[in-house]
C-alpha positions in Angstrom: -51.6 -29.0 39.7 -48.9 -29.2 42.5 -47.0 -25.8 42.6 -43.7 -27.7 43.1 -44.0 -30.2 40.2 -44.4 -28.9 36.6 -45.8 -32.2 35.2 -47.7 -33.6 38.3 -49.8 -36.5 37.1 -50.7 -38.2 40.4 -49.6 -39.7 43.8 -47.4 -42.6 44.1 -44.9 -44.7 41.9 -45.5 -46.2 38.5 -43.0 -48.0 35.9 -43.9 -49.3 32.5 -41.3 -51.3 30.5 -40.5 -49.9 27.1 -40.8 -53.5 25.5 -44.5 -53.8 24.3 -46.3 -56.7 22.7 -49.2 -55.5 20.7 -49.4 -52.2 22.6 -49.1 -53.9 26.0 -46.1 -53.3 28.2 -44.1 -56.3 29.1 -44.0 -55.2 32.7 -46.2 -52.5 34.3 -45.9 -51.9 38.0 -48.2 -49.3 39.7 -48.6 -48.2 43.3 -49.9 -45.0 42.0 -53.3 -42.8 42.2 -54.2 -40.3 39.4 -54.8 -36.4 40.0 -58.4 -37.3 40.7 -57.3 -39.8 43.5 -58.4 -43.0 41.5 -56.0 -45.9 41.5 -53.9 -46.5 38.3 -54.4 -50.0 37.4 -51.3 -51.9 36.3 -51.8 -53.4 33.0 -49.3 -55.5 31.2 -48.0 -59.0 30.4 -46.7 -59.0 33.8 -48.7 -56.7 36.2 -47.9 -55.7 39.6 -49.7 -53.4 42.0 -52.6 -52.6 44.1 -54.9 -53.3 41.2 -53.6 -55.4 38.2 -54.7 -57.1 35.0 -52.1 -59.3 33.1 -51.0 -62.6 32.0 -49.0 -62.8 35.3 -50.6 -60.7 37.8 -49.4 -59.9 41.4 -51.8 -57.6 43.1 -54.1 -57.0 45.8 -57.1 -57.1 43.4 -56.7 -58.4 40.1 -57.4 -60.6 37.0 -54.9 -62.7 35.3 -54.0 -66.0 33.9 -51.6 -66.8 36.8 -52.6 -64.6 39.7 -51.3 -64.0 43.2 -53.2 -61.8 45.3 -55.7 -61.2 47.9 -58.9 -61.2 45.7 -58.7 -62.5 42.1 -60.2 -64.0 39.0 -57.8 -66.2 37.1 -57.1 -69.5 35.3 -54.5 -70.4 38.1 -54.9 -68.5 41.3 -53.1 -68.3 44.6 -55.2 -66.1 46.6 -57.1 -65.4 49.8 -60.5 -65.1 47.8 -60.5 -66.4 44.3 -62.8 -67.4 41.5 -60.5 -69.6 39.2 -60.2 -72.7 37.0 -57.7 -74.1 39.4 -56.9 -72.5 42.7 -55.5 -72.5 46.1 -57.3 -70.1 48.2 -58.7 -69.6 51.8 -62.1 -68.9 50.2 -62.9 -69.7 46.6 -65.0 -70.9 43.7 -63.2 -73.1 41.1 -64.2 -74.9 37.9 -61.6 -77.9 37.9 -59.6 -78.2 41.1 -59.3 -76.2 44.2 -57.7 -76.4 47.7 -58.4 -74.2 50.7 -60.2 -73.6 53.9 -63.7 -72.9 52.2 -63.6 -73.8 48.4 -66.5 -75.0 46.3 -66.7 -76.5 42.9 -69.0 -74.3 40.7 -70.8 -77.1 39.1 -71.8 -78.4 42.6 -73.0 -75.0 43.6 -75.2 -74.7 40.4 -77.0 -78.0 41.2 
């Protein structure tokens, strides 16, 4: 525990909206590490952070239906490295359609 902070729960910044859907916050933003110095993953309908999981995901590394990030798994992805149904990526594997420098269709890789 940090002596100057009575309720120290980690380093960084985190926000969760009060509005929830089935126990999942509408918006979760996390640029935070726990007391044990582990990243706090943003988990919400809209997830924003270094690590994220959400319907709409904006993160460095994440999973989402719509995902914008450096490394991602998604249905629709805009990413540097991605595995997705549809993607725009520098490097990626797609199921239906993909555009990028080095992208491959999964069915062709499995042949």
